[in-house]
N, C-alpha and C positions, 0 to 999 in steps of 0.2 A: 753588790759584788761579793763573792765568797772571800773569806779571809785567806791569808797566804798559807797557813798550815792546812786548811781544807783543800786549797788548790794543789798542794803537794800530794796530799792523799789521793785526790782525784787523778793526778798525773801518774802516780804509781799504778793505780787500778787500771788506768787506760793503757799503760805500757803492757800490763799483763794481758789485757783484752786483745792487744795487737799482736801478741805472740811471744812475748818474753816469758821465760820460765820463773824468774825471780826479779824483784826490784827493791831498791832501797835508796836512801840518800844520806848525805853528810854535809856539814858546812864546808865550803871549799877551803877555808883557812886551815882545816885539820890536815890538809895534805902538804902544808908548807915544810914541815920537818918530819914527814913520815919516814919509817925505817928504811925504805928503799932509797929515798932521796939522800938520807944521811950516809948510806953505804955506797951507792952507785953514782951519786951526783944529782944535781937539780933536774926536775922534769921539764919538759918543753912547755907545758901549760902553766902560766904564771899568774892567772887570775885568782886571787884569794878572797874575793868578795863573793857573795851569793852562795848557791848550793850546787853540789854535784850529785846528779841522779845516776845511779849505777844499775844497769840492766844486765841480766844474765840469761843465756840461752843454753838449754841442755843439749849436749851433743851425744846422741845415742851411739854406742859403739857399733850398732848394726848399720849405721849410716856414716861410714868413715869419710865419705865425700864431703860432708859438711865442714870438715877440717882441712881439706886439701887447699894448699896455698898456691895462688897463681900470680905470676909477676905482673905488677901494676893493678891487680884487682883484689888482692887479699884472699880471704876464704869465703865460701858461700854463707857460712854462719855469721861472719862479721858483716857481710853485706846486708843480711836480714836485720841485724841489730841496728845498723846505720839507717835503714829505711824506717824502722820504728822511731828512732831518734828524730828524724826529719819530720815525721808525722806529728810527734809530740811537740816539737818546736813550732810547727804551723798552728797547732791547736792553741798553744799558749799565746801566740801572737794574735790570732783571730778572735779568740774568745775572751782573753783577759788583757791583751795589750802588754804582755810580758815578754821580754827578750830571752831567747835561749839559743844555744848553738851546740851542734854535735862536736864532741872532742875527738880529734884523730886518735887512731889506735896506737900508733908507734910513738914512743916518748920523743924520739928525735924529730918527729913531724909535728910536734906541738901537743903531744899526748900527756897523760898522767900515768902514775904507777897504779894500774888497775887492780892488782891484787890487794894492795894496801887499801885502796878506796873501797873495795868490796867488803873487806873485814870491818872497816870503820862504819860501813853502811849496814852492818849486822847480817851479812850474807854468809858468814862462815868464819873459819880460822885457817891460818897457814899450817898445813900439815908437814910431816917429815919430808914429803916429796916436793916441797916448795910450791904446792898448789893450794888454792882455796878449797877447803873441805866444807861442803854444805850438808846439813843434816839429812836432807832427802836425796840430793843429787850427787853426793860425794864430790870428787874432783872433776866431774864431767860437765862443767859449765864454762862457757866463754863469756867474757864481759866487754861492755862498751859503755861509755859515759856521756852524759848530756849536762852542759852547764846551764843553769837557770838563774835569772836575775831576781831571786827571792832570798831574803835573809832567813836562815833557819838556825835552830839550836840543836845540838847533839842530845838525843834522848837515850835513856837507859834501854838497852836491848838484851834479851836473854843471851847468855854465854853458852855456846854449844859444847857438848861433851867432847873432850879431846880423845877420839878413838885411837889415835896413833900410839898412845902410851901403852895400850894393851895389844898392839899389833906386832906381827913378826917381821915387819918392814920389808916386804917383797920389793917395794920401790927401790930400796937401796941395793938389795942383792941382785936384782934383775937388770939394773941399768947397764947398758952396754958400754957406757962412757965412764962408769964409776963416778958419776957426777954427784952422787949422794954419799960417797964414802965417809964413814965415821959419823953419819948423821948431819953433815954440813954440806949445803948445796954449793956446787962449783958452777958458776955461770959460764966460765970459760970453756969447760968441758962440754956442757950442755949445748952451748952455741956452736961448738965445733961440729957436733952431729947435725944440727939444723943447717949449717952452711954446707955440709956434705950432701944433705938431702936436696938442697936447692941446686947444687952443682950437678947432681945426678939428673935432675929434671931438665936442666939446661942442656946437657949432653943429648938427651933424648930429643929435645926440641931441635937441636942443631942437625941431628942425623935424619929425622923424619919430617921436619918442617911443621909438625903438628904440636899444638899446645900440650905440654906435659906438666900438670900441677905437681908440686912437691908434696909427697905424702910424709909428713914429719913424724918422727918417733913419738909414740904416746905410751911407751911401756910403763913409765912411772905412774901414769894415770890409769891405764887399763888393768894393771895388776893390783891396784888398790882395792881392798875388800869392802870399803865403805860404800 
């Protein structure tokens, strides 16, 4: 039987083969006191043994529908990531007898702070726009995580160059909510825009009877030059 570090390497490679754009992992215990948990409160996922595998999927601006949110279904991109997670969990169970489970996307539904997890997994850094900036994909990645019953150690990973320091900060100046005013992210202002987008979609649904996905604001992401 392959040793656990090799299984993790095979798991990441398999995730990429199944369609993920990036993949990394971190010991689950590292999320116990991650920055978002300290600032916003505990996350829903409270399993601090084992390993969290983080998968990222590139969302091409030319395919905005990948990010359209539907009531009760999430987004197409997130559904793709969940299917990859389920396939990986089945492979771990069938090939290695190792337990794994998909971690829900929303913190309130039992999820984790995915941006913190992505940074700890070596997939980028938190930019001025409060998004994970990847060296190749910039801020245009969406993440989902898989818990795996394998003990792992944090390994040294290259620290990406912080491109925000030499940037004109269009994310801050173009945000319609001023949610990045002064270089500090306002979760309240950002969520107000997202709630308005959902309400607009609901009105269309009520008037036409047809499904109307919420096309959430992505200005801070799309104006980013990385």
